[in-house]
C-alpha positions in Angstrom: 0.0 0.0 0.0 1.2 3.5 -0.8 0.2 6.5 1.2 0.0 10.1 0.1 -0.3 12.8 2.8 -1.3 16.3 2.0 -2.9 19.4 3.5 -0.1 20.9 5.5 0.7 24.6 5.5 1.3 27.7 7.5 -1.4 28.7 10.0 -1.5 31.1 12.9 -1.9 29.8 16.4 -5.5 29.0 17.1 -6.2 28.2 13.5 -7.2 24.9 11.8 -5.9 22.6 9.1 -7.1 19.3 7.7 -4.6 16.7 6.7 -5.5 14.0 4.2 -3.9 10.6 3.7 -4.9 8.8 0.6 -4.1 5.1 0.2 -3.5 3.3 -3.1 -3.4 -0.4 -2.9 -5.0 -2.8 -0.5 -5.8 -1.7 3.0 -7.3 -4.0 5.7 -10.4 -2.8 7.6 -9.2 -3.9 11.0 -5.7 -2.5 10.5 -4.9 0.8 12.1 -3.9 3.9 10.2 -1.9 6.3 12.2 -0.5 9.8 12.2 2.9 10.6 13.6 4.8 13.8 13.6 8.4 14.8 13.8 10.0 18.2 14.7 13.6 19.1 14.0 15.9 17.5 16.5 13.1 15.4 18.0 12.0 11.8 17.7 9.0 10.9 15.7 6.0 10.9 18.0 2.5 9.4 17.8 -0.4 11.7 17.2 -3.5 9.6 16.5 -4.7 6.4 15.0 -7.9 4.7 13.8 -8.9 1.5 12.2 -9.7 1.8 8.5 -13.2 0.8 9.4 -13.5 3.8 11.6 -13.3 2.0 14.9 -10.8 2.3 17.8 -9.7 5.9 17.5 -6.9 6.9 19.9 -5.2 10.2 20.4 -2.1 11.4 22.1 -2.8 13.4 25.2 -1.3 16.5 23.7 -3.9 16.6 20.9 -6.9 15.1 22.5 -9.9 17.3 22.2 -8.3 19.4 19.4 -7.6 16.8 16.6 -10.3 14.5 15.1 -9.8 11.5 12.8 -12.3 10.7 10.1 -12.4 8.7 6.9 -14.0 8.5 3.4 -14.2 4.8 2.5 -15.1 5.6 -1.1 -11.9 7.5 -1.6 -9.8 5.2 0.7 -8.7 8.3 2.5 -8.5 9.4 6.1 -8.4 12.9 7.5 -7.0 14.5 10.5 -8.9 17.7 11.4 -6.6 19.8 13.5 -8.2 22.7 15.5 -6.9 25.2 18.0 -3.4 24.7 16.7 -0.4 25.6 18.8 3.2 26.5 17.9 4.3 23.2 19.4 2.2 21.4 16.8 4.7 22.5 14.2 6.2 19.4 12.6 6.2 17.2 9.6 3.2 14.9 9.8 3.3 11.3 8.4 0.5 8.9 7.9 1.2 5.2 8.2 -0.4 1.8 8.1 0.8 -1.8 7.9 1.3 -3.3 4.4 -0.1 -6.7 5.5 -3.0 -7.8 7.6 -2.3 -7.5 11.4 -4.1 -9.6 14.0 -7.4 -7.9 14.5 -7.3 -8.5 18.2 -4.4 -6.2 18.7 -4.6 -2.4 18.3 -1.6 -0.2 18.7 -1.7 2.6 21.3 0.8 5.3 21.1 4.3 4.6 20.1 4.0 1.1 18.7 6.0 2.0 15.6 6.8 -1.7 14.9 3.2 -2.1 14.0 3.5 0.2 10.9 5.6 -0.4 7.9 4.1 1.7 5.1 4.8 5.4 5.4 3.7 8.4 3.4 6.1 11.2 2.5 5.0 13.6 5.1 3.4 17.0 5.0 4.7 20.1 6.8 2.6 21.9 9.3 3.9 25.2 10.6 2.0 27.1 13.3 3.1 30.7 14.0 2.6 32.4 17.3 
């Protein structure tokens, strides 16, 4: 599966952006699709995840209540709506999902990066103060 992330840009603090992640190739409904982000000099960190079927959303504490995951099955695309953006949200955002079917009984929470092996190219989000 190949992933194409888009929607990043420059926004003022308090503003909103919607990121998109379009998948080409096969996805698996019970697999998770996740968003991670990476700022200069920092490790890649977990932001949010959801199953492709819309179940089991999970957010990092730092974005809970501000970011919302959604999907469009017809387009094989997921979205991350980001509201009330803060300068500390500035980062390159990556979407990711496994290329093969994972056991449905397991869902990653947080930094289970081993779970994911297909990564999009990233989209830059810059939040000015």
